[in-house]
BASE-473684 format. One record per atom (N, C-alpha, C, O): residue in one letter; x negated, y, z negated. Coordinates in steps of 0.02 Angstrom, whole numbers, padded with zeros to 5 digits, always signed. Atoms other than C-alpha are relative to their C-alpha. Example, Ala and Ser with C-alpha at 12.3 -4.5 7.8 and 13.67 -1.06 7.14 Angstrom:
BEGIN
a-00045-00059+00000a-00615-00225-00390a-00045+00060+00000a-00097+00059-00033s+00042-00059+00003s-00684-00053-00357s+00039+00055-00037s+00014+00110-00045
//
This chain:
BEGIN
x-00017-00044+00060x-03326-03321-00687x+00081-00005-00018x+00127-00016+00022x-00072+00011+00031x-03169-03327-00800x+00027+00071+00000x+00008+00116-00037x-00022-00068-00002x-03062-03183-00743x+00042+00035-00068x+00056+00093-00081x-00040-00034+00048x-02967-03185-00898x-00043-00001-00079x-00023-00012-00136x+00047-00026+00059x-03121-03143-01011x+00046+00028-00060x+00089+00067-00040x-00016-00041+00052x-03060-03083-01180x-00038+00068-00016x-00099+00074-00020x+00028-00063+00004x-03076-02899-01209x-00030+00006-00077x-00002-00017-00127x+00043-00002+00058x-03210-02856-01344x+00035+00050-00050x+00061+00102-00028x-00030-00034+00052x-03144-02786-01504x+00002-00044-00063x-00027-00098-00069x-00022+00045+00067x-03074-02838-01690x+00068-00027+00009x+00116+00002+00033x-00067+00008+00006x-02943-02938-01714x+00048+00010-00061x+00013+00015-00111x-00052-00018+00071x-02801-02907-01856x-00033-00043-00058x-00047-00016-00111x+00020+00033+00046x-02868-03048-01949x-00073+00027-00023x-00077+00039-00083x+00052-00034+00007x-03043-02979-01946x-00002+00061-00042x-00036+00065-00094x-00014-00071+00033x-02992-02800-01996x+00011-00032-00072x-00032-00025-00115x-00032+00009+00083x-02894-02873-02161x-00053-00036-00023x-00059-00020-00083x+00055+00016+00038x-03056-02978-02203x-00049+00050-00012x-00078+00049-00066x+00038-00051+00024x-03159-02832-02198x+00024+00043-00042x-00017+00056-00086x-00044-00034+00041x-03035-02725-02285x+00004-00050-00072x+00030-00020-00118x-00009+00024+00056x-03036-02847-02424x-00076-00008-00032x-00090+00002-00092x+00067-00006+00028x-03227-02870-02432x-00022+00075-00022x-00061+00085-00069x+00016-00071+00013x-03238-02679-02433x+00034+00016-00091x+00004+00038-00141x-00036-00004+00069x-03110-02676-02585x-00048-00035-00066x-00066-00008-00118x+00041+00042+00049x-03211-02816-02678x-00054+00045-00019x-00065+00065-00076x+00068-00031+00017x-03370-02725-02656x+00012+00077-00040x-00032+00100-00075x-00011-00067+00031x-03292-02551-02718x+00018+00000-00071x+00008+00041-00116x-00018+00006+00071x-03215-02635-02859x-00071-00015-00043x-00086+00009-00097x+00062+00010+00041x-03387-02705-02905x-00041+00054-00028x-00068+00054-00083x+00043-00064+00002x-03473-02532-02882x+00038+00039-00075x+00008+00063-00123x-00046-00040+00051x-03334-02456-03000x-00026-00029-00066x-00056+00004-00109x+00010+00036+00075x-03354-02591-03144x-00081+00010-00029x-00101+00032-00083x+00075+00013+00020x-03543-02618-03137x-00032+00057+00015x-00058+00080-00035x+00045-00043-00013x-03628-02486-03060x+00014+00085-00025x-00030+00126-00037x-00007-00071+00018x-03542-02321-03105x-00009+00016-00072x-00029+00070-00093x+00029-00025+00076x-03560-02339-03298x-00083+00005+00002x-00107+00052-00030x+00065-00011-00008x-03744-02359-03262x-00021+00067+00025x-00071+00093-00001x+00018-00059-00023x-03750-02201-03166x+00023+00055-00044x-00008+00108-00050x-00037-00030+00040x-03635-02129-03281x-00053+00025-00078x-00065+00078-00105x+00045+00004+00062x-03750-02169-03431x-00073+00033+00016x-00105+00051-00034x+00062-00031-00022x-03908-02097-03342x+00003+00061-00002x-00036+00098-00033x-00017-00076+00006x-03833-01942-03312x+00011+00031-00059x-00008+00088-00071x-00008-00032+00076x-03777-01923-03493x-00062+00008-00035x-00074+00054-00074x+00062+00002+00043x-03951-01976-03552x-00040+00062+00011x-00066+00100-00029x+00033-00063-00036x-04023-01850-03431x+00022+00066-00025x-00018+00113-00022x-00030-00064+00011x-03916-01711-03491x-00016+00013-00082x-00030+00067-00107x+00009+00005+00078x-03935-01769-03686x-00078+00038-00011x-00094+00082-00051x+00072-00025+00023x-04131-01744-03659x-00012+00070+00018x-00053+00103-00014x+00016-00063-00009x-04120-01583-03575x+00034+00046-00050x+00011+00103-00050x-00034-00029+00045x-04008-01518-03710x-00064+00003-00060x-00089+00055-00083x+00058+00017+00064x-04146-01591-03849x-00044+00038+00008x-00058+00078-00036x+00061-00029-00021x-04286-01525-03758x+00000+00077+00003x-00052+00110-00001x-00025-00083-00017x-04195-01334-03731x+00003+00009-00080x-00032+00055-00102x+00003-00034+00069x-04161-01327-03922x-00066-00009-00037x-00088+00034-00076x+00065+00010+00054x-04328-01412-03998x-00051+00054+00045x-00083+00089+00005x+00043-00037-00008x-04436-01305-03878x+00025+00083-00032x-00019+00109-00067x-00024-00066+00024x-04338-01125-03928x-00022-00009-00075x-00065+00030-00097x+00017-00010+00070x-04345-01183-04123x-00081+00001-00003x-00109+00040-00042x+00079+00003+00022x-04538-01227-04107x-00032+00068+00027x-00084+00086-00001x+00021-00056-00003x-04561-01056-04015x+00012+00053-00050x-00027+00099-00057x-00019-00031+00053x-04471-00979-04155x-00038-00008-00078x-00045+00038-00119x+00041+00013+00060x-04568-01065-04300x-00078+00027+00015x-00114+00046-00031x+00059-00016-00013x-04725-01023-04208x-00016+00062-00014x-00070+00075-00039x+00002-00064+00020x-04694-00846-04225x+00005+00023-00072x-00021+00074-00097x-00028-00020+00067x-04622-00852-04396x-00077-00024-00040x-00095+00016-00083x+00063+00032+00019x-04790-00946-04447x-00056+00057-00007x-00084+00066-00061x+00040-00044-00010x-04901-00810-04395x+00018+00081-00009x-00016+00131+00003x-00047-00080+00024x-04782-00655-04449x-00050+00032-00053x-00081-00002-00093x+00028-00043+00052x-04862-00520-04549x+00049-00020-00059x+00110-00022-00051x-00043+00014+00057x-04804-00572-04734x+00059+00061-00015x+00054+00121-00004x-00063-00039+00009x-04639-00502-04780x+00020+00044+00045x+00054+00090+00022x-00031-00033-00054x-04600-00427-04613x+00068-00028+00049x+00089-00005+00102x-00060+00025-00025x-04452-00531-04574x+00067+00040-00016x+00080+00049-00075x-00065-00040+00016x-04284-00431-04565x+00057-00045+00017x+00045-00086+00061x-00059+00038-00023x-04125-00516-04544x+00071+00038-00015x+00096+00034-00071x-00053-00032+00012x-03971-00410-04518x+00064-00051+00002x+00113-00036-00031x-00046+00054+00005x-03860-00570-04487x-00026-00073+00015x-00085-00087+00027x+00010+00070-00006x-03851-00751-04467x-00017-00011+00074x-00036-00068+00089x+00007+00013-00078x-03871-00731-04272x-00060+00018+00020x-00082-00004+00073x+00053-00031-00033x-04020-00640-04257x-00069+00015-00061x-00052+00016-00120x+00047-00016+00051x-04188-00602-04356x-00065+00038+00027x-00081+00016+00083x+00058-00030-00021x-04346-00490-04328x-00053-00009-00027x-00048-00031-00084x+00068+00012+00035x-04532-00499-04368x-00049+00034+00031x-00036+00061+00084x+00047-00028-00028x-04699-00433-04337x-00052-00056+00019x-00079-00078-00032x+00049+00050-00012x-04819-00566-04252x-00070+00024-00001x-00093+00074+00025x+00076-00028+00010x-04991-00557-04294x-00037-00049+00045x-00014-00105+00053x+00041+00030-00042x-05123-00617-04176x-00064-00007-00029x-00102-00031+00013x+00059+00018+00053x-05270-00632-04303x+00004+00033-00060x+00039+00083-00064x+00011-00028+00063x-05308-00592-04475x-00073-00029-00038x-00098-00083-00022x+00057+00024+00041x-05460-00612-04593x-00018+00043-00063x+00024+00081-00088x+00018-00044+00064x-05553-00530-04743x-00054+00060+00022x-00095+00049+00065x+00032-00073+00003x-05635-00350-04750x-00050-00014-00050x-00051-00061-00091x+00059-00013+00055x-05794-00295-04844x+00035+00033-00060x+00061+00087-00048x-00034-00042+00053x-05722-00243-05013x-00052+00048-00049x-00036+00083-00097x+00059-00040+00049x-05887-00163-05087x-00056+00020+00066x-00062+00000+00124x+00067-00015-00049x-06048-00074-05015x-00055-00039+00007x-00085-00068-00038x+00072+00040-00001x-06189-00151-04944x-00069+00032-00019x-00120+00002-00034x+00049-00039+00015x-06297-00014-04974x+00027+00063-00041x+00089+00066-00034x-00012-00054+00025x-06282+00152-05079x+00038+00043+00039x+00085+00071+00011x-00030-00051-00053x-06226+00255-04924x+00028-00037+00045x+00027-00010+00101x-00040+00029-00038x-06125+00124-04842x+00064+00018-00003x+00090+00018-00059x-00074-00031+00008x-05950+00190-04799x+00046-00059+00034x+00108-00053+00031x-00040+00057-00042x-05889+00026-04696x+00028-00049-00053x+00010-00108-00051x-00036+00040+00043x-05789-00046-04830x+00068+00035-00026x+00073+00096-00020x-00061-00016+00028x-05611-00030-04910x-00005+00015-00071x-00009-00024-00119x-00014-00022+00071x-05601+00074-05049x+00071+00031-00015x+00097+00075+00019x-00084+00004-00003x-05422+00074-05111x+00005+00084-00048x+00056+00116-00062x-00010-00065+00040x-05457+00234-05211x-00001+00069+00042x+00002+00125+00016x-00004-00051-00046x-05459+00342-05054x+00004-00027+00059x-00013-00086+00066x-00011+00015-00070x-05419+00343-04866x-00047-00032+00025x-00103-00009+00012x+00053+00035-00040x-05515+00219-04761x+00019+00009+00079x+00075+00005+00103x-00008-00013-00061x-05558+00254-04582x-00030-00054+00043x-00028-00054+00104x+00030+00064-00051x-05649+00087-04530x-00034-00046-00071x-00049-00023-00127x+00024+00040+00041x-05714-00063-04620x-00031-00064+00038x-00011-00079+00094x+00040+00058-00039x-05833-00222-04577x+00042-00054-00019x+00064-00059-00076x-00027+00070+00001x-05750-00398-04541x-00037-00051-00021x-00071-00078+00022x+00037+00059+00014x-05827-00534-04639x+00024-00079+00033x-00013-00128+00039x-00019+00069-00023x-05725-00676-04568x-00009-00005+00082x-00013+00049+00112x-00010+00020-00084x-05725-00741-04377x+00076+00004+00014x+00115-00031-00018x-00071-00003-00024x-05560-00697-04299x+00023-00052+00063x-00014-00066+00111x-00035+00047-00060x-05450-00815-04185x-00014+00045+00063x-00039+00019+00113x-00021-00061-00056x-05432-00656-04068x-00040+00064-00017x-00023+00099-00064x+00020-00052+00011x-05550-00523-04056x+00049+00064+00010x+00079+00068+00064x-00045-00060-00002x-05446-00351-04092x-00030+00044+00062x-00090+00048+00076x+00012-00049-00043x-05443-00232-03957x+00030+00075-00018x+00078+00083-00055x-00004-00075+00016x-05440-00035-03963x+00076+00010+00021x+00096-00013+00075x-00078+00002+00001x-05243+00007-03985x+00037-00037-00037x+00092-00022-00061x-00030+00034+00054x-05212-00130-04082x+00003+00025-00082x-00034+00069-00104x-00014-00020+00071x-05152-00115-04268x-00028-00051-00064x-00022-00112-00067x+00013+00039+00065x-05220-00168-04437x+00053+00007-00045x+00094+00053-00043x-00072+00006+00062x-05095-00214-04585x-00034-00034-00052x-00062-00089-00054x+00034+00021+00063x-05151-00216-04751x+00033+00005-00055x+00044+00062-00076x-00046+00003+00043x-05045-00275-04888x+00064+00020+00017x+00076+00080+00015x-00063-00019-00022x-04874-00277-04831x+00034-00043-00046x+00048-00102-00035x-00053+00033+00053x-04772-00316-04992x+00072+00019+00012x+00119-00020+00002x-00081-00024-00018x-04613-00219-04943x+00015-00016+00065x-00026-00003+00108x-00012+00019-00064x-04522-00286-04795x+00003+00054+00055x-00010+00041+00113x+00002-00058-00055x-04505-00115-04705x-00055+00039+00001x-00053+00085+00043x+00057-00045+00002x-04676-00035-04746x-00028-00009+00086x-00033+00036+00128x+00048+00005-00067x-04767-00117-04585x+00037+00024+00054x+00006+00035+00106x-00030-00043-00058x-04625-00037-04475x+00008+00060+00001x+00010+00093+00053x+00020-00082+00022x-04630+00131-04565x-00068+00034+00019x-00080+00092+00032x+00074-00017-00005x-04815+00125-04545x-00042+00033-00040x-00091+00068-00028x+00035-00026+00069x-04857+00162-04719x-00066-00042-00014x-00110-00016-00049x+00059+00042+00013x-04992+00015-04720x-00017-00024+00067x-00028-00084+00063x+00012+00021-00060x-05029-00008-04536x-00046+00068+00029x-00037+00127+00015x+00034-00051-00027x-05152+00084-04441x-00035-00009+00084x-00061-00065+00092x+00012+00018-00054x-05202+00096-04253x-00078-00009+00003x-00109+00026-00036x+00072+00018-00011x-05388+00027-04197x-00013+00044+00049x+00022+00052+00099x+00029-00059-00042x-05487+00164-04121x-00068-00019+00038x-00091+00007+00088x+00070+00021-00023x-05655+00066-04101x-00021-00080-00018x-00005-00107-00071x+00009+00058+00023x-05715-00099-04101x-00076-00027+00009x-00089-00051+00064x+00070+00004-00020x-05916-00127-04125x-00029-00070-00044x+00006-00106-00081x+00030+00049+00043x-06032-00253-04200x-00063+00021-00034x-00116+00042-00009x+00058-00025+00042x-06132-00221-04356x-00060-00040-00012x-00074-00090+00020x+00079+00051+00000x-06303-00288-04416x+00035-00068-00020x+00095-00066-00033x-00028+00052+00021x-06276-00474-04461x+00017-00009-00081x+00061-00044-00105x-00015-00015+00076x-06292-00426-04653x+00062+00033-00006x+00089+00020-00060x-00057-00023+00028x-06142-00332-04650x+00084-00025+00033x+00140-00007+00015x-00070+00040-00028x-06005-00436-04546x+00001-00020+00055x-00056-00018+00078x-00019+00030-00048x-05949-00506-04407x+00013+00053+00062x-00020+00054+00114x-00026-00047-00031x-05845-00354-04331x-00006+00058-00041x-00008+00053-00103x-00022-00054+00037x-05833-00170-04371x+00060+00047+00037x+00057+00075+00092x-00054-00028-00040x-05667-00097-04338x-00003+00082-00028x-00017+00090-00087x-00028-00068+00010x-05631+00104-04337x+00064+00003+00011x+00087-00015+00065x-00073-00011+00009x-05456+00141-04387x+00025+00084+00001x-00018+00129+00002x-00033-00060+00011x-05344+00296-04398x+00000+00008-00079x+00014-00044-00109x-00009-00007+00076x-05347+00358-04587x+00051-00036-00022x+00109-00026-00002x-00055+00041+00039x-05258+00233-04696x-00020-00016-00056x-00068-00052-00066x+00011+00021+00059x-05237+00233-04874x+00036-00068-00019x+00095-00083-00010x-00026+00077+00013x-05223+00054-04933x+00021+00001-00067x+00000+00041-00109x-00033-00015+00083x-05129+00026-05094x-00055-00007-00039x-00101-00046-00028x+00051-00002+00046x-05228+00070-05238x+00005-00058-00035x+00059-00085-00045x+00005+00060+00051x-05287-00072-05346x+00014-00078+00054x+00017-00135+00030x-00011+00069-00034x-05256-00206-05199x-00064-00032+00009x-00110-00004+00038x+00058+00035-00010x-05382-00340-05210x+00005-00061+00027x-00028-00107+00004x-00005+00063-00041x-05330-00471-05094x-00043+00000+00051x-00061-00056+00069x+00061-00003-00040x-05459-00416-04971x+00013-00023+00078x-00031-00030+00121x-00040+00026-00067x-05339-00473-04818x+00023+00051+00044x+00039+00104+00019x-00023-00041-00046x-05288-00389-04660x+00029-00054+00058x+00004-00109+00067x-00018+00024-00051x-05187-00441-04514x+00001+00041+00061x+00001+00102+00053x+00022-00045-00056x-05207-00383-04328x+00076-00020+00046x+00102-00074+00058x-00061+00003-00027x-05053-00342-04239x-00013+00026+00066x-00041+00081+00073x+00006-00045-00077x-05048-00315-04031x+00041+00047+00009x+00099+00046-00011x-00037-00052-00009x-05004-00157-03972x+00052-00018+00048x+00107+00009+00044x-00049+00030-00059x-04916-00249-03819x+00058-00036-00033x+00110-00038+00000x-00051+00038+00044x-04806-00350-03951x+00014+00010-00073x+00011-00035-00116x-00012-00034+00070x-04765-00240-04105x+00047-00037-00033x+00028-00046-00091x-00061+00022+00039x-04603-00325-04166x+00027-00040+00058x+00025-00028+00118x-00040+00052-00051x-04504-00479-04095x+00065-00006-00036x+00066-00020-00096x-00058+00018+00013x-04317-00493-04104x+00020-00070+00019x+00005-00090+00075x-00034+00081-00017x-04238-00676-04101x+00086+00024-00007x+00111+00037-00062x-00069-00012+00002x-04051-00639-04056x+00031-00065+00041x+00007-00084+00094x-00056+00038-00015x-03910-00771-04030x+00063+00028+00023x+00108+00038-00018x-00048-00049-00014x-03790-00680-03929x+00054-00046+00040x+00037-00090+00080x-00052+00029-00035x-03616-00739-03868x+00016-00085-00019x+00052-00117+00020x+00005+00066+00017x-03632-00920-03959x+00079-00021+00002x+00117+00019-00026x-00067+00024-00005x-03462-01009-03929x+00003-00065+00058x-00046-00090+00086x-00018+00048-00052x-03375-01140-03809x+00048+00042+00060x+00081+00093+00054x-00043-00025-00065x-03295-01109-03635x+00062-00023-00007x+00070-00070-00046x-00080+00008+00009x-03102-01115-03621x+00012-00079-00013x+00044-00103-00060x-00016+00066-00001x-03113-01302-03573x-00045-00045-00057x-00044-00107-00056x+00045+00021+00045x-03238-01334-03718x-00049-00036+00026x-00073-00075-00016x+00049+00045-00033x-03358-01419-03612x-00076+00044+00005x-00126+00010+00018x+00051-00038-00019x-03491-01285-03595x-00015+00053-00060x+00034+00071-00093x+00019-00041+00041x-03588-01165-03713x+00001+00063+00023x-00022+00066+00080x+00003-00055-00031x-03567-00981-03687x-00059+00050-00023x-00071+00103+00006x+00061-00039+00035x-03715-00912-03791x-00060+00001+00039x-00065-00040+00084x+00044-00005-00022x-03881-00852-03743x-00056+00015-00060x-00047+00057-00103x+00056-00019+00060x-04050-00858-03859x-00045+00037+00040x-00065+00017+00095x+00044-00040-00031x-04160-00714-03820x-00057+00012-00037x-00048+00014-00098x+00053-00030+00044x-04326-00663-03880x-00016+00070+00038x-00035+00081+00096x+00025-00074-00033x-04352-00478-03861x-00054+00038-00043x-00053+00048-00104x+00056-00033+00015x-04508-00388-03872x+00018+00081-00022x+00051+00106+00023x-00004-00080+00012x-04495-00189-03950x-00049+00024-00037x-00084-00014-00070x+00041-00045+00036x-04594-00056-04023x+00018-00009-00084x+00067-00042-00098x-00021-00009+00075x-04588-00032-04226x+00057+00053-00003x+00055+00111+00017x-00050-00037+00035x-04438+00031-04288x+00005+00016-00079x+00021-00030-00117x-00021-00009+00071x-04425+00118-04462x+00055-00019-00044x+00056-00026-00106x-00073+00006+00026x-04246+00087-04484x+00025-00063+00005x+00037-00096+00056x-00023+00083+00003x-04190-00077-04550x+00070-00011+00034x+00120+00018+00015x-00053+00006-00036x-04070-00142-04428x+00056-00034-00039x+00043-00078-00079x-00057+00027+00028x-03896-00183-04483x+00050-00031+00032x+00101-00050+00003x-00027+00044-00049x-03834-00268-04326x-00044-00040+00039x-00103-00025+00031x+00041+00036-00062x-03910-00382-04192x-00004+00049+00055x+00047+00082+00068x-00007-00060-00056x-03966-00264-04046x+00034-00047+00070x+00030-00107+00061x-00008+00013-00065x-03901-00310-03864x-00058-00046+00030x-00115-00024+00039x+00043+00048-00031x-03984-00469-03787x-00032+00020+00059x+00003+00043+00104x+00049-00024-00055x-04121-00429-03666x-00068-00041-00011x-00081-00070-00063x+00059+00024+00012x-04290-00492-03632x-00011-00073+00023x+00003-00088+00081x+00021+00073-00036x-04345-00679-03613x+00053-00044-00029x+00075-00039-00086x-00050+00057+00014x-04224-00819-03616x-00020-00063-00030x-00061-00097+00001x+00037+00063+00034x-04258-00962-03732x+00045-00049+00005x+00020-00105-00002x-00051+00048-00005x-04103-01059-03713x+00073+00028+00022x+00094+00080-00004x-00063-00010-00026x-03934-01052-03625x+00046-00055-00026x+00026-00103-00059x-00060+00057+00023x-03752-01149-03652x-00012-00008-00081x-00013-00065-00105x+00004+00003+00059x-03779-01099-03835x+00071-00001-00034x+00109+00047-00022x-00060-00001+00008x-03625-01152-03921x-00003+00026-00084x+00042+00063-00105x+00011-00019+00060x-03686-01125-04104x-00077+00030-00029x-00130+00010-00003x+00065-00021+00029x-03828-01033-04207x-00004+00024-00071x+00042+00062-00087x+00005-00024+00063x-03880-00999-04384x-00066+00006-00017x-00102-00044-00023x+00064-00004+00040x-04034-00921-04452x+00012+00037-00065x+00051+00084-00075x-00009-00012+00074x-04055-00903-04635x-00062+00019-00029x-00108-00023-00026x+00069-00013+00027x-04196-00819-04718x+00010+00009-00082x+00059+00041-00104x+00002-00004+00067x-04233-00834-04906x-00078+00030-00020x-00129-00005-00021x+00086-00027+00024x-04396-00723-04962x-00034-00019-00059x-00095-00015-00069x+00035+00027+00067x-04416-00791-05131x+00035-00063-00021x+00077-00064-00067x-00035+00058+00010x-04363-00963-05127x-00028-00025-00064x+00010-00055-00102x+00040+00030+00061x-04486-01010-05268x+00002+00058-00058x+00042+00106-00059x+00020-00066+00054x-04545-00897-05418x-00031+00049+00013x-00031+00097-00025x+00036-00055-00016x-04648-00792-05327x+00007+00016+00075x+00039-00025+00109x+00005-00006-00068x-04672-00714-05154x-00032-00048+00032x-00023-00043+00093x+00041+00035-00045x-04782-00846-05095x+00049-00067+00041x+00024-00101+00086x-00023+00050-00027x-04641-00972-05051x+00066+00030+00040x+00118-00001+00029x-00054-00012-00053x-04518-00885-04921x+00028-00059+00024x-00008-00108+00016x-00017+00053-00047x-04415-01008-04821x+00057+00024+00060x+00099+00067+00047x-00050-00025-00051x-04311-00988-04654x+00018-00070+00034x-00021-00114+00053x-00028+00057-00021x-04203-01113-04598x+00046+00016+00073x+00087+00062+00078x-00022-00023-00078x-04148-01113-04402x+00034-00069+00022x+00011-00126+00016x-00040+00054-00026x-04009-01214-04325x+00034+00031+00061x+00060+00087+00066x-00019-00018-00064x-03965-01222-04144x+00048-00053+00044x+00026-00108+00061x-00030+00042-00037x-03829-01299-04049x+00017+00022+00080x+00039+00077+00096x-00005-00002-00072x-03822-01332-03849x+00043-00050+00022x+00034-00111+00015x-00051+00038-00026x-03663-01385-03765x-00005+00002+00076x-00015+00054+00106x+00002+00019-00080x-03664-01459-03580x+00038-00038+00007x+00043-00082-00036x-00036+00058-00024x-03547-01556-03494x+00036-00041-00052x+00039-00103-00050x-00033+00027+00055x-03452-01589-03643x-00026-00030-00063x+00007-00050-00111x+00026+00030+00050x-03579-01650-03748x-00054+00065-00038x-00081+00110-00006x+00038-00056+00039x-03677-01540-03901x-00055-00036-00028x-00042-00088-00059x+00051+00014+00025x-03846-01570-03949x-00026+00056-00063x-00051+00110-00048x+00027-00055+00060x-03890-01478-04129x-00054-00024-00031x-00059-00080-00055x+00066+00025+00039x-04059-01476-04199x-00004+00057-00054x+00012+00115-00039x+00017-00051+00053x-04100-01383-04361x-00092-00003-00019x-00124-00056-00022x+00068+00005+00031x-04283-01341-04419x-00007+00055-00060x+00021+00110-00060x+00014-00041+00042x-04351-01275-04578x-00075+00025-00009x-00117-00019-00007x+00073-00034+00002x-04513-01170-04595x-00025+00038-00071x+00004+00090-00085x+00028-00041+00062x-04608-01109-04763x-00035+00064+00034x-00072+00062+00083x+00026-00076-00027x-04652-00911-04736x-00052+00014-00047x-00035+00013-00106x+00042-00001+00058x-04813-00883-04825x-00002+00090-00007x-00018+00131+00036x-00013-00091+00004x-04783-00694-04891x-00043+00033-00056x-00027+00080-00093x+00058-00022+00038x-04942-00674-04984x-00041+00063+00043x-00071+00049+00094x+00030-00052-00042x-05012-00502-04920x-00068+00016+00014x-00081+00063+00052
//
């Protein structure tokens, strides 16, 4: 056996070769792999931003499309309020028999009526009926809404449902025959863009978009309320909500423009959406 066997380990030349190879591999990763990783991260960030903006805008448009006609209130371009409806239909406008009282007679107060159309959601006791909301503040003040006290089924020749309500004087001469139902659990909704802007380094949005549920308030808001409720979007860097209640020649063509910018990791995604508002009461 050789007494002068070499001790196990690395020689200086082997160490230098390993360092050179690691340097080459590291350079390859930096040149070819790092951009791919950065591109993936950037794409994921952009998708997240776009999805957040798109989801928030779609949620707002959904509420706008089912809102009680002429119920949008806009104290500033950073917020707006509306009354979302959960159903709507037509009521009976004339008597079925000589002694029938379950129809809307605009010459006197109404305490109930038969519903002629099939509703997308059956009203519940405590929900509200709204009829002929032509002026924006009326539904909030309560001059054209009434709480439902009973929901029954009339004979097939009289209608689909029979709604008993607290005494309500429908606008004299109103011949539209339409009504909306508002949930007692969601009387009014405020969309609030709070604190929109950029952080000190300009890489992150500082605002939050809120969806706030609240009770009817007869006082027209002069400023956006403090944010609370459900968060629809964070990292908001800009927002703008513009409502024109009379875009065309009549009340039938209101229009709302929504713009929302989300900034994360130094990149901004700005989406805009327009929605027509049916203001025929």
